C-alpha positions in Angstrom: 7.3 -2.3 15.8 4.2 -4.1 15.9 3.9 -2.4 12.4 7.1 -4.0 11.0 6.4 -7.4 11.9 3.0 -6.6 10.3 4.7 -6.0 7.1 7.0 -8.5 7.2 4.4 -11.5 7.8 2.2 -9.7 4.6 5.0 -9.2 2.3 6.2 -12.9 2.7 3.5 -14.3 0.1 4.3 -11.2 -2.3 8.0 -12.2 -2.4 7.4 -15.8 -3.0 5.4 -15.1 -5.9 7.3 -12.4 -7.7 10.7 -13.3 -6.5 11.9 -14.2 -9.9 11.0 -10.8 -11.4 12.7 -8.9 -8.7 15.4 -8.8 -10.9 13.9 -7.4 -14.0 13.6 -4.1 -14.0 12.2 -4.3 -17.6 9.1 -7.0 -16.6 5.7 -5.5 -14.8 6.8 -8.2 -11.9 9.3 -6.4 -10.6 7.0 -3.1 -10.3 3.6 -4.7 -9.4 5.9 -6.2 -6.6 6.7 -3.0 -5.0 2.8 -1.8 -5.3 2.1 -4.4 -3.4 4.5 -3.8 -0.9 2.8 0.3 -0.7 -0.4 -1.1 -0.1 0.5 -4.2 2.3 2.8 -0.9 4.6 -0.6 1.5 3.8 -2.7 -1.7 5.8 -0.2 -2.3 8.1 -0.1 1.8 9.5 -3.5 2.1 9.1 -5.3 -0.7 10.7 -5.8 -0.2 14.0 -7.7 3.2 13.2 -10.4 1.5 11.2 -12.4 0.8 13.9 -11.2 3.2 16.8 -14.7 5.4 15.5 -16.5 2.8 13.3 -19.6 5.1 13.1 -18.0 8.7 13.0 -18.5 10.4 9.7 -15.4 10.4 8.4 -15.3 6.8 8.5 -19.4 6.0 7.6 -17.9 7.7 4.3 -15.0 5.8 3.9 -16.6 2.3 4.1 -19.7 4.1 1.5 -16.5 4.7 -0.7 -14.7 1.2 -0.4 -17.8 -0.7 -0.9 -18.5 1.6 -4.1 -15.2 1.0 -5.4 -15.3 -2.7 -4.7 -18.9 -2.7 -6.9 -17.2 -0.8 -9.3 -14.2 -3.3 -9.9 -16.2 -6.3 -9.9 -17.5 -6.5 -12.8 -14.4 -5.8 -14.3 -12.7 -8.7 -12.0 -15.8 -11.4 -12.7 -14.6 -12.0 -16.8 -13.5 -15.1 -17.6 -9.9 -15.8 -17.5 -9.2 -12.6 -15.8 -5.5 -13.8 -14.9 -5.1 -14.6 -18.4 -6.4 -11.3 -19.7 -3.7 -10.1 -17.4 -0.8 -11.8 -17.4 -1.3 -11.0 -21.3 -2.1 -7.5 -21.3 0.7 -6.9 -18.9 2.9 -8.8 -21.3 5.1 -5.7 -21.7 5.0 -2.9 -19.8 3.9 -0.2 -22.2 0.1 -2.5 -22.3 0.1 -1.6 -18.4 -1.9 1.4 -19.5 -4.6 -0.2 -22.2 -4.8 -2.5 -19.7 -6.0 -0.6 -17.0 -8.0 1.4 -19.4 -10.4 -2.1 -20.5 -10.7 -3.3 -16.8 -12.5 0.3 -16.0 -14.4 0.2 -19.1 -15.6 -3.1 -18.6 -16.5 -2.2 -14.8 -17.0 1.5 -15.2 -17.5 3.0 -18.3 -20.0 -0.1 -19.8 -23.0 2.1 -20.1 -21.4 5.1 -22.0 -19.4 3.2 -24.8 -18.4 6.2 -26.2 -15.1 6.1 -24.1 -14.7 2.9 -24.5 -11.9 1.1 -27.1 -14.4 -1.6 -28.8 
């Protein structure tokens, strides 16, 4: 029951942001809403286990991987006008892969430029 309450409360924000796009299946907002709902569901189900054994081997590896993932994503998200860039790049659902690859290239592969489009 606690999981459902947490899920319901945290689902209010994505619903408030995406309420106009929920009926438009062809738009990116429809899929973005359900991806956020899945992330919220994972959080609501797994948060009790995060601090059960905080210094166990599995948890230490988990925290290391989480911090490394944040380190990799941060440079791509620190670019100026990220929201305008994402809105422009995801205006058409076929551009989503290109948008994600550009963010990935800016954050992760910037040292090996032969993989990234110019």
